[in-house]
N, C-alpha and C positions, 0 to 999 in steps of 0.2 A: 193473808192469813193472819188472824188475830192471835196474839200471845195468850189471850184468856180463853181461846177456843179449846175445849178439852173433849171435843166430840170424838167418837171412835175412829173417824177418818184420819185425824191428825194427832191423836194422843201419842202414838208411837214416836212421832217426830219430836215432840216436846220431852218425852221421857229419855230418848236417846241423847238429845242435846244436853240435858241435865247430867248425863253420864259422859259428856265430852265427845259424843259422836254426832256427825252431821249426816242425816238421811235425805235421800232424794227419791221421789216416786218415779218408777219406770214401768212402761207398758210391756207385758209379756208377749203381746201379739206383734206390735210394730217395732219394739225395742227402743223407742224414744223416751228419754227422760223428760219430765215436765215439772214446772213450778207454777203455781203453788201446788202442794200435795193434795190430790183428790183421787177418789176411787175409780173415776172414769177417765180414760185417756182423751185429752182434748184434740188429738190428731186423728185417731181412727175410731173413737167412741167405744172402744173395748172396755169391758168391766174387769179385764184381767190386768191388774197393776200390782206391783210389789215394791217394797222398800229395799233400796240398795244403799250401801255406804257411799257417801259422796267423798270426793278427793279433798274438798276444802280449798280447791284452787280455782281461780277465775281471772277475768280481766275486766277492767272498768269500761263499760259501754258508754256511760254518761254520768255526770255528777254535778252537784250544785253545793256550794258552801254557803251556809246561812251565817252571816256575820253580824246582822243587825239584831242580835239577841244577846242576852246576858252571857251565855256560854255558847260560843260558835260551835257548829257541828256541820258535818258533810253527809249528805244523802247521795246514794248512787244506784244506778242499775249495774249489776255485775253479771256478766255472762259466765256461768259456771263451766268448768272443764267438761262436764257431762252434757252440756248443750243449752239448757234453759237459762233465761235471764231473770234475776230476782232483784227486787228493791231492798236496799239494806243501808246501813251506815258504814262509813269509813272512819276508823278510829286509830289512835296511837301513832299519829304522824303529823307532819307539817302540811296543812291544807294547801299551802302555796306550791308544794311539790307534786300534787296530784295531776295526772294526765290521763286522757282517754287512751285506752289500749294498755294501760299499766297493769302488770301482773299483781294480783292480790292473793292473800291467803286468809282462811277462816280465823276469826278471833272470837271465841265464845265469851260473851260478856255477861256476868251475873249482876242482876239488879239488887238493890237493897232488900227487896222482898224475897230474894232467892230464885227468881225466874231467870233462866238462861236464855240469851238472845243471840242469834247468829249475826255477826258483824264481820267486817273484813279490814285488813291492814295491808299496806304495801308489802309485797313478797321480798 
């Protein structure tokens, strides 16, 4: 999902994130949450999906630290408490202490242009 995507399908997500809330899309038919947010359930193909408040908690499924750049950073797949796995950044920590299976919590980061992005930090 692109942060510049302001289509009706994901607009509510970006607006909620700017207000400090993390939304997850959930199917009203099979009850499974999915990432990235979209109007059709990828599991049962139902068009009945809704936004629900996410807990903002998850665990690191996989990660990689980019060190051969001017400013090192960590990207990761985080499995959300609600079930889906999303790609994100891990911030505000020592990258040497990161571990697969480590608990993380949401850290909404505001860019200089004002756009809020969902990232995670160790819990």
